[in-house]
C-alpha atoms as a printed R data frame, in Angstrom:
    type eleno elety resid chain resno       x       y       z
1   ATOM     1    CA   MET     A     1   0.000   0.000   0.000
2   ATOM     2    CA   ASN     A     2   1.184   3.523  -0.775
3   ATOM     3    CA   GLY     A     3  -0.700   6.434   0.752
4   ATOM     4    CA   VAL     A     4  -4.140   4.796   0.476
5   ATOM     5    CA   SER     A     5  -6.797   6.956   2.118
6   ATOM     6    CA   PHE     A     6 -10.585   6.907   1.927
7   ATOM     7    CA   GLU     A     7 -13.693   7.102   4.091
8   ATOM     8    CA   LEU     A     8 -16.718   4.814   4.006
9   ATOM     9    CA   GLY     A     9 -20.023   6.406   4.934
10  ATOM    10    CA   ARG     A    10 -22.893   4.679   6.713
11  ATOM    11    CA   SER     A    11 -25.027   2.559   4.366
12  ATOM    12    CA   GLU     A    12 -22.712   3.458   1.502
13  ATOM    13    CA   VAL     A    13 -21.485   0.917  -1.035
14  ATOM    14    CA   LEU     A    14 -17.933   1.562  -2.193
15  ATOM    15    CA   GLY     A    15 -16.594  -0.561  -5.029
16  ATOM    16    CA   LEU     A    16 -12.843  -1.177  -5.058
17  ATOM    17    CA   VAL     A    17 -11.579  -2.253  -8.468
18  ATOM    18    CA   GLY     A    18  -8.270  -2.970 -10.156
19  ATOM    19    CA   GLU     A    19  -6.271  -5.732 -11.783
20  ATOM    20    CA   SER     A    20  -5.259  -8.891  -9.920
21  ATOM    21    CA   GLY     A    21  -2.258  -8.216  -7.694
22  ATOM    22    CA   CYS     A    22  -2.903  -4.490  -7.324
23  ATOM    23    CA   GLY     A    23  -3.473  -4.758  -3.559
24  ATOM    24    CA   LYS     A    24  -7.258  -4.938  -3.190
25  ATOM    25    CA   SER     A    25  -7.300  -8.047  -0.973
26  ATOM    26    CA   THR     A    26  -4.318  -6.789   1.029
27  ATOM    27    CA   LEU     A    27  -6.265  -3.635   1.821
28  ATOM    28    CA   ALA     A    28  -9.258  -5.713   2.967
29  ATOM    29    CA   LYS     A    29  -7.018  -7.718   5.295
30  ATOM    30    CA   LEU     A    30  -5.468  -4.553   6.692
31  ATOM    31    CA   ILE     A    31  -8.918  -3.167   7.503
32  ATOM    32    CA   CYS     A    32  -9.805  -6.401   9.294
33  ATOM    33    CA   GLY     A    33  -6.499  -6.560  11.155
34  ATOM    34    CA   LEU     A    34  -5.398  -9.704   9.339
35  ATOM    35    CA   GLU     A    35  -2.219  -7.999   8.133
36  ATOM    36    CA   LYS     A    36   0.077  -5.376   9.630
37  ATOM    37    CA   THR     A    37   0.435  -1.920   8.132
38  ATOM    38    CA   SER     A    38   3.919  -0.697   7.242
39  ATOM    39    CA   GLY     A    39   2.871   2.835   8.083
40  ATOM    40    CA   GLY     A    40  -0.131   5.030   8.724
41  ATOM    41    CA   SER     A    41  -3.220   3.982  10.634
42  ATOM    42    CA   ILE     A    42  -6.690   2.534  10.202
43  ATOM    43    CA   THR     A    43  -9.537   3.478  12.505
44  ATOM    44    CA   PHE     A    44 -13.023   2.066  12.862
45  ATOM    45    CA   GLY     A    45 -15.061   4.859  14.368
46  ATOM    46    CA   SER     A    46 -12.588   6.042  16.989
47  ATOM    47    CA   THR     A    47 -10.992   2.620  17.547
48  ATOM    48    CA   PRO     A    48  -7.591   1.882  15.972
49  ATOM    49    CA   VAL     A    49  -7.470  -1.354  13.975
50  ATOM    50    CA   LYS     A    50  -4.458  -3.376  15.112
51  ATOM    51    CA   PRO     A    51  -3.118  -6.694  13.788
52  ATOM    52    CA   LEU     A    52  -4.885  -9.639  15.407
53  ATOM    53    CA   GLY     A    53  -2.001 -12.055  15.849
54  ATOM    54    CA   LEU     A    54  -3.095 -14.781  18.284
55  ATOM    55    CA   ARG     A    55  -5.416 -12.554  20.278
56  ATOM    56    CA   ARG     A    56  -9.158 -12.292  19.857
57  ATOM    57    CA   ARG     A    57 -10.631  -9.299  18.100
58  ATOM    58    CA   SER     A    58 -11.807  -6.633  20.533
59  ATOM    59    CA   GLN     A    59 -15.553  -6.163  20.923
60  ATOM    60    CA   GLU     A    60 -15.308  -2.687  19.384
61  ATOM    61    CA   LEU     A    61 -13.964  -4.159  16.146
62  ATOM    62    CA   MET     A    62 -16.560  -6.918  15.832
63  ATOM    63    CA   GLY     A    63 -18.505  -4.400  13.771
64  ATOM    64    CA   ILE     A    64 -16.203  -5.217  10.843
65  ATOM    65    CA   GLN     A    65 -17.110  -8.478   9.099
66  ATOM    66    CA   MET     A    66 -15.729  -9.956   5.882
67  ATOM    67    CA   VAL     A    67 -17.024 -12.373   3.258
68  ATOM    68    CA   PHE     A    68 -14.026 -14.122   1.703
69  ATOM    69    CA   GLN     A    69 -13.471 -15.151  -1.888
70  ATOM    70    CA   ASN     A    70 -13.474 -18.934  -1.462
71  ATOM    71    CA   PRO     A    71 -16.870 -20.222  -0.275
72  ATOM    72    CA   TYR     A    72 -15.425 -23.711   0.185
73  ATOM    73    CA   ALA     A    73 -12.892 -22.574   2.789
74  ATOM    74    CA   SER     A    74 -14.890 -20.014   4.778
75  ATOM    75    CA   LEU     A    75 -17.249 -22.395   6.602
76  ATOM    76    CA   ASN     A    76 -16.369 -25.012   9.243
77  ATOM    77    CA   PRO     A    77 -17.016 -28.387   7.546
78  ATOM    78    CA   ARG     A    78 -17.632 -30.141  10.892
79  ATOM    79    CA   ARG     A    79 -20.379 -27.897  12.216
80  ATOM    80    CA   LYS     A    80 -23.971 -27.524  11.081
81  ATOM    81    CA   ILE     A    81 -25.048 -24.263   9.527
82  ATOM    82    CA   ARG     A    82 -27.284 -23.482  12.520
83  ATOM    83    CA   GLU     A    83 -24.338 -23.657  14.917
84  ATOM    84    CA   GLN     A    84 -22.214 -21.379  12.760
85  ATOM    85    CA   LEU     A    85 -24.961 -18.788  12.402
86  ATOM    86    CA   GLU     A    86 -25.772 -18.920  16.121
87  ATOM    87    CA   ASP     A    87 -22.131 -18.212  16.969
88  ATOM    88    CA   ALA     A    88 -22.301 -15.047  14.868
89  ATOM    89    CA   LEU     A    89 -25.673 -14.011  16.287
90  ATOM    90    CA   LYS     A    90 -24.151 -13.882  19.782
91  ATOM    91    CA   LEU     A    91 -21.987 -10.954  18.641
92  ATOM    92    CA   ASP     A    92 -24.971  -8.729  17.866
93  ATOM    93    CA   ALA     A    93 -26.329  -7.144  21.024
94  ATOM    94    CA   ASP     A    94 -29.450  -6.006  19.164
95  ATOM    95    CA   ARG     A    95 -30.221  -9.516  17.842
96  ATOM    96    CA   ARG     A    96 -31.658  -8.149  14.618
97  ATOM    97    CA   TRP     A    97 -31.787 -11.591  13.028
98  ATOM    98    CA   THR     A    98 -32.669 -15.193  13.777
99  ATOM    99    CA   VAL     A    99 -31.213 -18.246  12.075
100 ATOM   100    CA   GLU     A   100 -34.448 -18.651  10.146
101 ATOM   101    CA   SER     A   101 -34.696 -15.017   9.041
102 ATOM   102    CA   LEU     A   102 -31.063 -15.051   7.906
103 ATOM   103    CA   LEU     A   103 -31.587 -18.106   5.717
104 ATOM   104    CA   GLU     A   104 -34.750 -16.642   4.245
105 ATOM   105    CA   ALA     A   105 -32.907 -13.364   3.529
106 ATOM   106    CA   VAL     A   106 -30.320 -15.199   1.412
107 ATOM   107    CA   ASP     A   107 -32.958 -17.313  -0.373
108 ATOM   108    CA   LEU     A   108 -32.225 -20.633   1.313
109 ATOM   109    CA   PRO     A   109 -34.818 -22.957   2.891
110 ATOM   110    CA   VAL     A   110 -35.029 -22.850   6.671
111 ATOM   111    CA   ASN     A   111 -34.162 -26.561   6.939
112 ATOM   112    CA   SER     A   112 -30.710 -25.704   5.559
113 ATOM   113    CA   ALA     A   113 -29.797 -24.935   9.168
114 ATOM   114    CA   GLU     A   114 -29.635 -28.623  10.019
115 ATOM   115    CA   ARG     A   115 -27.199 -29.517   7.226
116 ATOM   116    CA   PHE     A   116 -23.419 -29.427   6.950
117 ATOM   117    CA   PRO     A   117 -21.512 -27.222   4.448
118 ATOM   118    CA   HIS     A   118 -20.657 -30.146   2.139
119 ATOM   119    CA   ALA     A   119 -24.346 -30.416   1.239
120 ATOM   120    CA   PHE     A   120 -24.311 -27.048  -0.548
121 ATOM   121    CA   SER     A   121 -23.032 -25.712  -3.855
122 ATOM   122    CA   GLY     A   122 -20.471 -22.921  -4.059
123 ATOM   123    CA   GLY     A   123 -23.129 -20.267  -4.612
124 ATOM   124    CA   GLN     A   124 -25.180 -21.542  -1.680
125 ATOM   125    CA   ARG     A   125 -22.129 -21.588   0.590
126 ATOM   126    CA   GLN     A   126 -21.358 -18.005  -0.327
127 ATOM   127    CA   ARG     A   127 -24.897 -17.015   0.574
128 ATOM   128    CA   ILE     A   128 -24.447 -18.755   3.932
129 ATOM   129    CA   ALA     A   129 -21.183 -16.865   4.431
130 ATOM   130    CA   ILE     A   130 -23.044 -13.611   3.754
131 ATOM   131    CA   ALA     A   131 -25.734 -14.622   6.260
132 ATOM   132    CA   ARG     A   132 -23.093 -15.386   8.890
133 ATOM   133    CA   ALA     A   133 -21.415 -12.013   8.361
134 ATOM   134    CA   LEU     A   134 -24.759 -10.205   8.663
135 ATOM   135    CA   ALA     A   135 -25.667 -12.190  11.779
136 ATOM   136    CA   ALA     A   136 -22.972 -10.360  13.744
137 ATOM   137    CA   GLY     A   137 -24.744  -7.050  13.096
138 ATOM   138    CA   PRO     A   138 -21.786  -5.360  11.381
139 ATOM   139    CA   ASP     A   139 -21.440  -1.657  10.735
140 ATOM   140    CA   VAL     A   140 -19.004  -2.438   7.924
141 ATOM   141    CA   LEU     A   141 -19.276  -5.463   5.640
142 ATOM   142    CA   ILE     A   142 -16.355  -6.270   3.345
143 ATOM   143    CA   GLY     A   143 -16.743  -8.499   0.310
144 ATOM   144    CA   ASP     A   144 -13.261  -9.599  -0.781
145 ATOM   145    CA   GLU     A   145 -13.844 -10.801  -4.354
146 ATOM   146    CA   PRO     A   146 -16.974 -12.615  -3.076
147 ATOM   147    CA   ILE     A   147 -18.209 -13.478  -6.583
148 ATOM   148    CA   ALA     A   148 -14.895 -14.413  -8.222
149 ATOM   149    CA   SER     A   149 -15.312 -18.180  -7.838
150 ATOM   150    CA   LEU     A   150 -18.969 -18.230  -8.916
151 ATOM   151    CA   ASP     A   151 -20.328 -18.762 -12.396
152 ATOM   152    CA   ALA     A   152 -21.495 -15.765 -14.399
153 ATOM   153    CA   PHE     A   153 -25.174 -16.503 -13.753
154 ATOM   154    CA   LEU     A   154 -24.697 -16.172  -9.981
155 ATOM   155    CA   GLN     A   155 -22.227 -13.288  -9.852
156 ATOM   156    CA   SER     A   156 -24.639 -10.428 -10.393
157 ATOM   157    CA   ARG     A   157 -27.297 -12.031  -8.177
158 ATOM   158    CA   ILE     A   158 -24.942 -12.521  -5.215
159 ATOM   159    CA   ALA     A   159 -23.484  -9.020  -5.590
160 ATOM   160    CA   LYS     A   160 -26.913  -7.384  -5.581
161 ATOM   161    CA   MET     A   161 -27.970  -9.558  -2.637
162 ATOM   162    CA   MET     A   162 -24.973  -8.330  -0.631
163 ATOM   163    CA   ARG     A   163 -25.765  -4.719  -1.482
164 ATOM   164    CA   ASP     A   164 -29.448  -4.959  -0.597
165 ATOM   165    CA   LEU     A   165 -28.902  -6.844   2.665
166 ATOM   166    CA   ALA     A   166 -26.104  -4.535   3.795
167 ATOM   167    CA   ILE     A   167 -28.191  -1.423   3.201
168 ATOM   168    CA   GLU     A   168 -31.310  -2.927   4.779
169 ATOM   169    CA   SER     A   169 -29.343  -3.798   7.911
170 ATOM   170    CA   GLY     A   170 -27.732  -0.343   8.098
171 ATOM   171    CA   ALA     A   171 -24.210  -1.525   7.263
172 ATOM   172    CA   SER     A   172 -21.716   0.007   4.869
173 ATOM   173    CA   LEU     A   173 -20.287  -2.263   2.186
174 ATOM   174    CA   LEU     A   174 -16.788  -2.317   0.718
175 ATOM   175    CA   PHE     A   175 -17.225  -4.467  -2.380
176 ATOM   176    CA   ILE     A   176 -13.926  -5.610  -3.896
177 ATOM   177    CA   SER     A   177 -13.958  -7.034  -7.401
178 ATOM   178    CA   HIS     A   178 -12.171  -7.037 -10.728
179 ATOM   179    CA   ASP     A   179 -15.564  -7.309 -12.488
180 ATOM   180    CA   LEU     A   180 -16.312  -3.692 -13.273
181 ATOM   181    CA   SER     A   181 -19.716  -4.356 -14.821
182 ATOM   182    CA   VAL     A   182 -20.989  -5.889 -11.580
183 ATOM   183    CA   VAL     A   183 -19.433  -3.106  -9.512
184 ATOM   184    CA   ARG     A   184 -21.271  -0.543 -11.628
185 ATOM   185    CA   ASP     A   185 -24.567  -2.186 -10.724
186 ATOM   186    CA   VAL     A   186 -23.991  -2.257  -6.958
187 ATOM   187    CA   ALA     A   187 -21.665   0.615  -5.953
188 ATOM   188    CA   ASP     A   188 -22.506   4.209  -5.028
189 ATOM   189    CA   ARG     A   189 -18.858   5.220  -5.423
190 ATOM   190    CA   VAL     A   190 -15.871   3.502  -7.007
191 ATOM   191    CA   ALA     A   191 -12.201   3.575  -6.006
192 ATOM   192    CA   VAL     A   192  -9.688   2.466  -8.642
193 ATOM   193    CA   MET     A   193  -6.481   0.852  -7.372
194 ATOM   194    CA   GLN     A   194  -3.233   0.427  -9.289
195 ATOM   195    CA   ALA     A   195  -0.030  -1.009  -7.778
196 ATOM   196    CA   GLY     A   196  -1.139  -0.353  -4.207
197 ATOM   197    CA   GLU     A   197  -2.397   3.186  -4.830
198 ATOM   198    CA   ILE     A   198  -5.897   4.570  -5.284
199 ATOM   199    CA   VAL     A   199  -5.506   6.520  -8.504
200 ATOM   200    CA   GLU     A   200  -9.116   7.666  -8.851
201 ATOM   201    CA   ILE     A   201 -12.241   7.745  -6.699
202 ATOM   202    CA   GLY     A   202 -15.670   9.169  -7.379
203 ATOM   203    CA   GLU     A   203 -19.367   8.606  -7.922
204 ATOM   204    CA   THR     A   204 -19.952   5.466  -9.968
205 ATOM   205    CA   GLU     A   205 -21.568   7.104 -12.977
206 ATOM   206    CA   GLN     A   206 -18.967   9.878 -12.923
207 ATOM   207    CA   ILE     A   207 -16.190   7.287 -13.156
208 ATOM   208    CA   TRP     A   208 -17.939   5.540 -16.057
209 ATOM   209    CA   ASP     A   209 -18.952   8.663 -17.942
210 ATOM   210    CA   SER     A   210 -15.772  10.664 -17.467
211 ATOM   211    CA   PRO     A   211 -12.795   8.630 -16.185
212 ATOM   212    CA   GLN     A   212  -9.875  10.960 -15.475
213 ATOM   213    CA   HIS     A   213  -6.954   8.607 -14.956
214 ATOM   214    CA   ALA     A   214  -5.419   6.742 -17.891
215 ATOM   215    CA   TYR     A   215  -5.447   3.481 -15.917
216 ATOM   216    CA   THR     A   216  -9.194   3.831 -15.235
217 ATOM   217    CA   GLN     A   217  -9.763   4.462 -18.918
218 ATOM   218    CA   ARG     A   218  -7.875   1.281 -19.817
219 ATOM   219    CA   LEU     A   219  -9.855  -0.778 -17.297
220 ATOM   220    CA   LEU     A   220 -13.176   0.448 -18.648
221 ATOM   221    CA   ALA     A   221 -12.109  -0.055 -22.240
222 ATOM   222    CA   ALA     A   222 -11.326  -3.701 -21.434
223 ATOM   223    CA   ILE     A   223 -14.877  -4.507 -20.288
224 ATOM   224    CA   PRO     A   224 -16.708  -6.759 -22.785
225 ATOM   225    CA   LYS     A   225 -19.018  -4.493 -24.746
226 ATOM   226    CA   VAL     A   226 -22.012  -6.818 -25.043
227 ATOM   227    CA   ASP     A   227 -24.236  -4.310 -23.245
228 ATOM   228    CA   GLY     A   228 -22.237  -1.191 -24.028
229 ATOM   229    CA   LYS     A   229 -21.225  -0.560 -20.405
230 ATOM   230    CA   GLY     A   230 -17.550  -0.723 -21.230
231 ATOM   231    CA   ILE     A   231 -17.654   1.945 -23.917
232 ATOM   232    CA   ILE     A   232 -16.022   5.233 -22.936
233 ATOM   233    CA   PRO     A   233 -17.770   8.183 -24.587
234 ATOM   234    CA   GLY     A   234 -15.473   9.664 -27.224
């Protein structure tokens, strides 16, 4: 990271885009305390975010929850879905959800609670991971390439589901993806990252209609033009 700085407003969806290896996932881990900063600071509200190491996350930082890229690695294979959701529900003092309401929110049958993760497809597991993150009652939800391992049919659906559920629950969403077309559909603002730096940030339509940085222009020009969304006005 090199001088990265941004703010995330309440109930705002910020899309973070850039090529693979540009530092998007590293930034997500820094925000969650999964990696150590080489300089600068990260605060959640007024609480500094420090590397976790072997210690448990402080209660103040439980308001940050992340949905990881690999749905096959993010759930405990030896515990039923109900148990995993109930663990997360204990973190939310307001108890805004129940196991049943969470499953219904992510379009899964209520009896899914009594099954183990191996019984579900990748898309279903990712929806369960989203439900578990929401169960904790986060103020900030981070999606670290949450649709990258899903087929094209599911990508847009899962992305929009994350956006809608985050906003409905009052959480802000940092949505990280290299799929710019999906980001356009879900983000209020977009930050463009290149080689560990945010080179451009702005309202989503502003970025699409009038990209200022040459790197942003190249990214948009590379989007498949089936629906015209990748075309930069001449």
